N, C-alpha and C positions, 0 to 999 in steps of 0.2 A: 283852443283852451283857454278858458276864460275864470275858471274858479278851481278853489284848492280841491275839490275833490276829483278833479279831470289832471291836474298836475302833480308830479311826486318825485322830486329831483334829487340827487345827492351828490355828498363830496365823500372819496374814497380813497383817503392816503393810505401808502404802507408806510407805518411807524421806522424807518430805517435812518431816521435822524429828523431834525427839525425841518420846518416849512423853509423855503427860500422862496424868491421873487417870481419864477415861474410856477411855483404852485400855489402862491398867490392869485395870481392872474386865472389858473383853473379852476379854485375856488369860488371867487371873485364872481366869474363866468356863471358857474352853475347856479351860484346863488342868484343872482340879478336874474336870469333865465326863471327861476322858479316863483320868484318873489312878485315880478312885474306882472304875474296873470293871479297873484295870491292863492300858489301853490305852496307845498309844503317843500322843505329843504333837510335833508337827513344827513346824518355824518355814520361812516361807517368805517372802521380800523380793520384795514386788511393785514393782518398780520400772522396770516399761515405758515409764514417761514420764519421761526424764531431766529436761528442765527443771524438773520440781518436785521431783528428787531432788538437794539438794546434796551435793558429795562428803563420806563419813565420815559422813552420816546413820543407813546401816545398822550400821556400827561400834558408834555411841552408842547404838541400838535393842539389839544386841545385849548389850551390856554393862548396860543398864538391865533387861533380863530376868534377867539373870545377882544381879546385885545384890539381887535381890528372891527370888531363889531358885528361877525359872521356868527350869529346865533342859531342853532340849529330845532328841527322840533323832534316831539317822540326820544326815546332812549336812543342811545347810544348801540350798534352792533359791531361786538368783536368777533372776528373769523374764527379764531382758536377754537370757540365753543361749539362751533358748526359742524362737526366732524360726522354726525348721523345723517345730516341733510344733504351732503357731498356721497357718502357711501352710498344712498339709497341711489342718488341719480347715475352715481358710476353703476351701478347694477342694472338699473335701467337700461342703461344704453347698452351694457355687455348682453343682456337678455334680447337684444334686439340686433346684436352681432356688429354694434358700431364701437364698440369699446376691446381691446386686448391687449393682455400683457405681454410685454417686452423686455426682454434681459440684454440686448444688446447695450455697448457701452459708447459713448460719441467716440472716443478713439478708435472704434471698430468701422464706423463710418464717415469719419472726417475728410475723405478725400469726396464725398458724395455733397453737392447743395443743399439737399433736404435727406432726411431718413428715409432711406429707400425700402421701409416696407416689410423688410425682412420676417418680421415677426407674425404680419398679418394671418396667416394661417395656420397660427397655434404651432411653430415650431422652434419656440423660445427653449433655451435649455434648462431642463428642469432641475430644481434645486438651487437655482441661482435668484437674486432680489430681481425683482422685476418691477417695471415702472408699467402704468397703463396708459396707452394712447387711444386716439380718437381715429376711427377709420374715415379719413376725410373724403376718400375715394367712394364710399357708399352713403355718405349723408348727402342732404341736399346739397345740389350743385348745378351750375352757377349760383352764387350769392351777389344779391343785387340790392340796394338800399337809396334812398335817398338824403345824402347827408344834407343838414340845415344850412352849411355855410359851402361846402364844396362840391355839392350837387350828385350827380348819379354815379354810383358806384358800383363795379363789377368786377369779382374776383372769384378764382376756381380753387378752392383751398385745396385740392387734391394736388395741385402744381405748388403750393406751399410747405406740404409735409404735413403728418398726422402729427398733431401736436399733441403732448405730454398731461395728461388728466391728473394722474397719481405720480408722484415721483417714486425713486426706490427705497427711499428713504422713509416712506408712507407718509411724506406729506403731501398736501393738497396743493394742485399748480391752480395758477392764478384762472385759466379760461374756466373751468368749472366752477370753480367760486364763486366769480363774479356774477356767471350766469344763475345760479341757484341762489345767489342773494339776491341779485335785483329782482328774480321773480317773487321772494319770499315777501320782500317789502313791498312791492307791487310799484317799481319805479318805471313809470311813464314816459322819463326825458333823460338821456346820459348825456350831459356835457364835461367834455374831457380834452386832455393836450392831442393834437393830432400826431404825437405818437405812436398813439395806440389804434389808432384808425384800422391798421393792417391786423390786429387782433380782432375786429369785429367779424371777419369772414367765418372763423371759425366759433365764436359766440352766437352767432344768427344758427348755423347749423345745428349747435348745442341746441337752442330755442328751440328749434322746430323740431328736433327728435325727442324733445324731453316736452313737448305740446307746451310752451310755456309761452306767455305774452312776449312780442317783438318790441320793445320800446324804438323811438325815436332817438337821432343822434346828433348832437353838435360836435363836431370837433373845431378846436381852435387853436389857431396859429401858434405854433413853439416859440417861446424865448430863447434867445440863443445868445453866446458870449461874441464880442469883436472878433474872435477865432471861427467862428460858425458853430462852436459845439451849444448843443441842449443843454441847460441850466438843468444839474443834476445833485443827487447827494452825493454819485459816484464820483463826479470829477469836483469835488468841494466846493459846489455854490455855496456862499455865506448864508447865513440864515436870517431870516427877517428881523426888520428893528426892531427894538424893544423899546425903546423911549418914544414918548408921546410924539414929540416932533419927526423924529423918522417914519412913526406908525400912521401920520398923516399924509408924507411925504409919498410914502410906497404905494399906499392906497390908491392915491391921486394918480400916481405913476402909472399902476394895474391899471385904470378906468383909460387912461391914455393906451397901454397896449391893445386894450380892447376896441378902440376906435371910437369910444363914445364922446371924444372931444368935450370933457369934464371943462368949465368956465375957469379960467385962471384963478380966479377968487376963492375956489373952492379946494385949493391944495392946503390952505393953513385951517381950515374948518375941522370939527371935530369929525371922528369916523361914523358917527352917527348920521352927521347932517350930510357926511359926501355921499353915504349909502342913500339917505332918501331922497338925494337928486338923482343917483344912479338907477335906484329902481321904478321912478316916476319917468326917466330919459332911457331907460335900457331898450335897444334895439338892436337886433340881429342883423336887420339890413346893413346898418353901418359897419359891422366887420367887414373888414378887406379879405379877399381869400387869400391872400398872400400867405405863403406857411409858413414864414417866421418873424418874428419883433426881436430889434435888440435890446439885450439888457440895459437898463437906465445906469 
């Protein structure tokens, strides 16, 4: 891919809090992969779970991206306004017999490794709230693809269970929303953290069932603490630096975490200068397939 008309990437954070260093590495990797080939880079705010999204968190994230020089193309998409598109996709899956209502509670199947599919044949209790699940045993399987860093991947989603597409509280689940939105935005390349690699089989099942394009995937190594925990908002990872000196330092450290070997003198340069160097020199081949990077 060598032109902007051929490549379209995205960064799609959940606004559950400000970005941390692990988020920066993921955003930077997706940004550089797009810009290095003259492609588009878009931002989507994945706010389909309002209880997890405090007011103003999306604005904070956008300001952080701008402070680090990560400027996006086109208008931002917020998932909270996409209900009709997700509902249409769910109805299409149900018409194919690939989605079904499920009234089971997690407590009922907690002794099983995965949801055992009790409601697959329409046996859910009437009158109870229902979630909608994907019939992973009937959709395309096994699922194979070539990850751009971690190589050949093969999963049988039926061994992973029937993933939820719409929750009992009528909120949309990640798997369906991300597939519908990537297709709507014409995303050709998904660059994201390794923690989402095992979500890809369900997403590819959905893409195939809905006759949607299948993007390429590049899963980036995760940034972890000294105790081996993934940096996340749930484990209170600190927010990105807000001062000029800290922004320059953390951007440089993110380039190091992406194995790009930036020259030491770049560490004190403005974000624009660091990003110019990084776009010109971006190389996926430099990335080590080691699964983790230690947080600086």
